[in-house]
N, C-alpha and C positions, 0 to 999 in steps of 0.2 A: 412457576415452578416448569413447568413445560423445558421451558431453557436451562435450567439448571439440571434438569433432568438428560437430557441433551450432552450439555456440558460433562456433567461426571462420568456420565457411559465413553464419553471419547475418550478424555483424560485414563480412565480404568483401563482402554483397549491400549491405547499407546503405550501406557505405562506398564504393563504386563507383557507385550509381547516383546517394548523392546529390552526390558528388563530380561524375560529369558533370552531373548539373543544374545543381552551383552554377558549372560552367563555360560552360553553354550556353543558362543561361536568359537571357532575354529580359527580364526583370522588374528595375529598377534597382534595386542593394541601397538599402537608407535606416536609418538609425540609429532611425528612428521605427518601425520593428517592435521596440525594446527599449525603448522607453518608454512606460510606464505610464501618464504623463499626457493620454495621446492615448486613452486608453480614456476615454469620455463616459459610460458611465452604471455608478456605483455598484454596482450588481448583477453586472455582467459581469464587473467588476473583482476582486467578492470572491469569482464563482465563479472566474476563470480563477488566483486565488492559492489557492484553497480546491486546486485541479484539478493546482496544479504541484505543490502537497505530495503528493496521493497521488500524481504519478508516482514518488516517492518509495517509495513503499508497494511492498515485495516486494524493490525494492533491497537494503533493509536484511538480510536474511534471514540474509546469513552471521553475525549481529549473536549469533542465537537458539542456531547449534552448536559454542556455545565447549566445550561439556563433550564436544563428539567429538572435538575436535581434538588433536592432540598438544600442544602449545603453544597458550592461547586466544588470545594475542595476534596469530597467524596469522589467526583466523577475525574480529577486531577489526580489524587490515589490511587483510585483504579487504572487509569491510563498507565501509574509508572508499573505498578503490578503487575498488570498484563503485559508489558514489554521485556520485564527482568523475566517473567513468570516463560513466555516466549522465548528468549535466549536460553533457559535454561533449559528449556526443552528440546531445541534443536540441536544443541550441542551432547544433550542426553542421547535422541535417537540419532546421531551421526555417527556416533558411535558404536552403537548396536548396531546399527546399518553394516556400518565395515567391519563389525567383529564376524558377522554371517555372511555376507556378499562379498566376491569378487567384485572390481574396480568397471569389469565385463557386464559382472549382471546388476551395481547400480547405472552405467550408462545404458543399458537395453532398457530397462522398467522403469527409470526416468519418477515421473510424476507417479506410477503406479507400484513403489517402491516397498509400502505398506501393507498392499494386499499381496503382492508376494512373498513380502518376509511372513503372512500367514500360512499362505501356501505352503511353504519349505516347513514351518514350524510344527506345525497341529492339523490333523485330520477335520473333516468338516464332523456339525456344522461349525466347530470352533473358529476354522480356517475362514470362513465368513464375515465373521466380526470387523478383522479390520478394513472390510471395504463397503459394510456397513457405517462404520466410524467417520471413512473418508467420504461416504455421502451427504453423513451429517455435517461433517465439516464442511463440504462445499456449499450447503444451505448457509451456514453463520459465515460462509466469507462473503455470498450476497448479501446479508446483512449488513456485515462490517463495511461493504462495498458504498451502501444503500444511505446509510446511517449519516458518515459527515459529506455526502455527496448533496443531500436534500439538505443539510442546515449549514452547509460552506455558500449555497444555490440560494437560501434564506439569507445569511449576512449579506451576500451580492445585491439580492435583490430590494434591502433596507439602503445600498449607498446608490441603486439608482442603475449599478452597472450589468443588472439583469433587471425583467421584468416586473411587475408587481405578482404576476401569477404566484412565484418563488415566495413572498411574501405571506399566503394564506396559511391561516395556524388553526388548527383543530380546536373546536372551542371550548370543549373537555379536556384533553390532552396536553394541550400548549405544542402540538408538535406540528413540522412543516409537515402537514397530511398531504397536502398540495403536491408541491414538490414531489413527494415520495412517492406518489400516485404515477408520476409523469415520468420522474428517471424509470421506475419500473415497466412502464407501458414501454419506452421507447425500450429499454434491453430486449423485452419478450419481443418488439417487432424486430429487431435486429438477428435474434436469435434464429427464430423462424426462418425469415430471408436465408441465415449462414446453413441450415439443412438446403433449401430448396436450390440456393444457389452456390456453387462448388468455388468460383471466384472469389464470393464474399466472403466466405470461409476461411479461403487463404489468407485473405487480406487480416481476419480476424486473429488467424493462428499468427502471422509476422505480428501484430501491433502488438500480442501477448511477448513473443520472442524480444519487442525492441521498447517495452513498456518502461523497461529499466533507463531507459535516456530520459523518456518523461517523468519518470519521479525520482532523477540525481537530477533534472533542473528544477524541478518545482521545492526539492525540499535544500536543494543549494541554494537555490532563492532566498528562502523562505531561514535559514540557517544566517544568509547577510541582511535581511531584514531585518530577524532579531537584532542582531550585531548594532546599525545602524540605530533602532526605537532604544534602544539600553545604552546609548555611548555616555550618556551622563555617567554613567557608572566608572570609567576610564579616572572621573575623579575622586571615586572612593580607593577604598584600604584594595589591596592587590590580589587578595583571592575573590572579592567582589567582580572585578574588572576583568579578572579572568573568564569565571565562571558566565558573566553577561555579556560580554566582548569577545575575547578572546578565542574559547570554544568553540561558539557557533563562527563567528569569520573563519576560524581556521577553517573547518568543519565544513564549511558553505564551499572556499576554494577546492577543496580535495573533492567533493562531489561534483562541482561544476568540470574540476581538469577530469578525473574519471570520465563523466558524461561525453566529454569532446574529447578524449581520445577513443573513446568506443564509438562513436558517431562516426571518425576519420577510419575506425578500424571497419565499419560496416562499408564505407566508401569504398575500402581500398581490397575489398575480397571481392569485389565483383566488377567485370569491365562492361558490362550492360544492364541496361534495367529491364526486369522482368517481372511480371505478376506471380510472383512465388516469395514461401515464405520463407525460403534459405538466401534470396537474391538480398545481396549488401545495399543496394542504393534503395529497392522496394522498403527493407524494413527500415531505412535511414528515412525515405519519404514520408512515410507515414507519420511519425512522431513530429516531421517538420508541417507537415499539413495541420495538424492538431494545432502546433503553436502558432503558424501563420491565421487559421480561424481564430483563434482567441485575440491575437491583436487584430483583428477584423471587427471583434466584439469590443474590443477596449476603445476603438475608436469609435464604434455606435454611443458608447453608453460617455464616452465625450464630449462628442461636439454635437448627436442627436438629445440625447435624456439629460445632458446637461449636470453630471452624477457630481456631488459635490464631494465626493473622492480626490477625483483629478484637480480640483480647486482648492481643497483645504488641506486635501492628506488626509484628513478623519474622518468623513462618510457620517453619515447621522446616528448612528448610533451611542453618538455623543448626547444628541438632540433625545432620542429613546431613552437614556437613563434619567431624563429629566422627568419624563412622563410619569403617572401615577402607573402602579404596579399592577398591572392589569393583564394577566395571562393570555385575552382573547387581542394581545397585541403583541405579543413576543416576535 
């Protein structure tokens, strides 16, 4: 109930203030706001596209809780509803912001655009409501990050690509409680260290700026994986083949292409390496390190843990589904 109340509050504030800006804003609406050909720089276009994909990150958390719902279809439908709701909210808010703010104001305020909008439109204490909504949204973002991360690690633990710690399930709720606590602890420690170590804070800022590369990479590879997994649909009717293979394959190739172009742009924007969040080489190096660490962990899983995932391609989920349905073994 608390979560529902917070959600209603956030939606009410967002829709209320953006609707106010939409009506009272003095900047004329223009369809050019939605025209990608108005973007003159290829790098800016690639950054915008990757950022748009990044916006979806977290809203798909519902897809990762199918085992914790009475009906897995409910989680799937919830994920689709969340994605389309997010799309509508972003379009609505983007028009409202541009109706009320100039381009300079948008660039200057960036992530604080909603609180700034509140200050422009209302007096205190009403002007504080967007800031409170943004704080609640930050908490929700943490939840949306932890939920799929812990459950992804649970799946990897079952396949022995990760250790057994991640497979420990809460005996009552059937959730990956141990993994959630570990991920939260690591995140809290890093956050505290970032406050004390300025260079670490710079690294985290650069990681946030460059996270689009990682998102483009794993969403792109996931899309290609889906196309390969359902390639048998090519023998079905044209509509099924298009939706199951054609769309994921094309989407994956586009994402990987955008990510590659953006990575090249990062390398070209600087001529030396510097520990700075606006240094291109530094921004490229962080996603590269993450990928290399992941490949190293995959090597350990294959050659040390002898994960069946790398030999059968199926992992242990197939074995798990043949066991008695005991939630403590999920």
